N, C-alpha and C positions, 0 to 999 in steps of 0.2 A: 622049229627054232623057238627058243624061249622068248616070250614077250617081255619087253622092258617092265621093270617094277612100276606100279602105279600107286605106290603108297600102301599103308596098312588098311586092308579092307574092313569095313564095319559090318560084321555079320548080323543077321536078323536078331539073334538072341541078345547081342550086344546093344543093338538099337533099342530093343524092348526094355532091357535093364536100365539103359540110360534114361529113357522116357519115364520109367517108374521112379528112378531116383530124383529126377527133376520135379516130377509131380509130388513126390513125398516131401521134397524140400520146400516147394511152394506151399503145400498144405501146412507144414510145420511152422511157416512164418507167422501165421495168424491162428494160434491154437484157441484163444479165447476171444479175440477181438471181433470176430464175425458175429458173436452173440451180443456185442454192445450196440446200443442205439446209434444210428448214424450221426445224430447231432453230437453225441458224446465223442465219437471218433473224430469228427471235425474239430471239436473244441480241443481235444488232446493234441491233435496234429498241429493246430495253430499255436498252441502254447509252446510246444517243443521248438517249432520253427522260429518263433519270436525270441525264445530263450537263446537259441544259437545266434540269432542276429545281434542280440545285445552283447554277446561275448566275442563276436567275430573280429572286431577291430583290435581288441586287446590281443587276441590269439594271433592275428596276422602280424601285428607289430612285433610280438615276441618271436614268432617263427622266422619272419623275413629278416628281422634285425640280427638275430643270432646266426642265421644262415649267411648273411652278408659279412658278419664279423669272422666267421669260420673261413669263408672264401678269401677274405683279405689276409687273414693269418696264414693260410696255406700258400698263397701267392708270394707274400713277403718272405716267408720261411724258405721257400724254394729258391728265390733270388739270392738271399743271403747265404744259403748253404752252398750255392754254386760259386760264390765269391769268397767263401771262408778260406782261411789259410791254415790255422792249426786244427788239431783233432778236437780240442775242447770246443772251439767255436762251431765246428761242423756238427758235433754231437748235439749241441744246444739247438741248433736250427733243424737238425734231423728230427729230434723228438717233437719239436714244435710243428713241423710239417706233418708228421704221422698223426699227432693229435688233431690237427685241422682236418685231415682227410677222414679220420674216423668220425669226427663231429658232423661233417657234411653228409657222410653216409647215413648216420643215425637220423639226422633231420630230414633227409630225403626219403628214407624208407618209412619213417614214422612221423609224418606231419601231424600237427595238432588238429584233432577232429573239428573243433569249433571254427577253425579257419576256413573250412570248405563245406561243413555239414548243411548250413542253411541253403546254399545253392543246390546241393544234391537233393535235399528235400523238395525244393521248389520245382525241380525237374521231374519228380515222380508223378506218374499218371494218377488222377483222382476223379475220373469221369463217372465211376460207379461206386456204390458202397463197398464192394469187394476190393476194388483198387485202393480206395481210401483206407480200408482196414490193413491191406498189405503195406501201404505207405506208412501207416502208423507203426506197424511192427518194425519196419526198417528204421524209422525215426527213433523209436524207443531203444533199439540196439545201439544206434549212434550216440544217444545220450548216455547210455550206460557205459559204453566204451570210452567216451570222453571223460566221464567221471573216474573211471578206473585208471585211465592213463594219467590223469592229473594227480590222483592219489599216489600212484607208483612213482611219478616224477618227483614227488617230495618225500618218498618213502625212505626207510633205512637203507635198503639195498642200493638205491641210487647214490646216497651219500657215501656208502662204503666203496662202491665201484669208483667213484670220482676220487676218493681219497687214495685208493689203491693205485690208480693211474698216476696221480701226482707224485706219490712216493716212489713208484717204479721209475719214473723219469729221472728223479733226483738220484736214485741209487745207480741207475745206468750211467749217468754222467760222472758220478763219483768214482765208481769202480773202474770205469773205462779210462779215467784220466789221472787218478790219484797216484802219486809216486810213493810207494811204501818203503823206499830206501831212505837213507840218511839225508840225502840232498833234496833239492827242489822245494824248500820251505815256502818261498814266495809263490811258486806254482801251485803248491798244495792249498795255500790260502785262497787262491783264485778258484780252484776246483770246489773247495768247501762253500765259498760264497755263491758260485754259480749253481751248484747243486741245490743249495738251500733256497735260492731265489726261484729256481724252477719248481720246487715243491710248493712254495708259498703262492706263486703266481698261478699255477695250474689249479690249485685248490680254491683260490679266491675267485677265479673266473667261473669255475664249475659251480661253486656255491651261489654266486650271483645269478647264474642262469637258473638254478633250481628255485631260488626264492623269489625270482621275478616271474616265474611261470604262472599263467592264469589258473585259477581254481574255481571259476564260477560254475562250471558244469557239475562239480561235486555238490554245491549248494542247490543247484537246479534239480539234480536228481533226488536229493533228499527232501526237497520242499515241493515236488510236483504235486498238484492238487489231488491226484488219484492215488497217492502213495499209501493211503489207508487200505486200498484194495490189494496191496502186495502181500504175499504170503508172510514175508518177514516183517511187515509193518513199516510205518513211516520212519525215515531216518535210519534205517538199519543197514545201509550200505557201508561196509567196513573195508579198509585196505586189506589186500591179501597178506597172509603171513609171509615171513621171510623164506621159510622152507618151500612153500608153494610157488613163490615168485621165481625161484631158481629153476623149477621144473616145468613151468607152464609153457606149452607150445600149442598153438591152435591154428588150424587151417580151415578156412571157409571159402568154398567155391560156389559162385552163383552165376546165373545167366548174364547179369549185368556187371559183375565185378569179380575179382579174385583177390582175396586178402590173406596175407600170410603174416602172422604176428609171432615174434619170438621175444620172450621176456627172460632176461638173465638176472 
């Protein structure tokens, strides 16, 4: 009689390969930091942690504030959609609800790094010089990712995407409800007005979110005291080009976390 399945067996060669990959990943975390003096590692780690602490309040207010706004918008839109009578009114609340859901999803998947980075760094083990070097490597990656995210959050691609969404909602409402016949003049005025308001409102809210986003991590990354040791030199961190921003997809898997970042 065949035994019940006990799951996917981990063969010896698979275990050896996994161990090798994990060891390689751990070694790659600190390529040059182990050669640094321990006092220098401590100083850099403390500087990054304090930099994130200074930005944490602003980042949390921005993230939680816009998350709450998106949650309220989604709830209100769903309620009014359920109570709507005409197609124009339903379409307006439907696009508002979809936008709120997408916004909540974006904020949930990609929270602001400074909102949680200082606490993550504080939990990192630092009992030995090697542990402190590994903690510094992770902290430096957090700082670089925070600066990169903030640059992208105010980049050209972000403005274009928000503009495209605002325009698409207006066009959807217009073409779904406009009467192209000879009649319906008053109705068509309402459609024009509602479609225009939808574009202006969505664009205004999106731009407000963009321009209120914290950017302290960009300054911190550029002005970190050891920036002169960077191959590219101090202040050389530039926003990614529009072409690369559309294509960049990165996956990082670690023992303590799994991060998947998609940038469109």
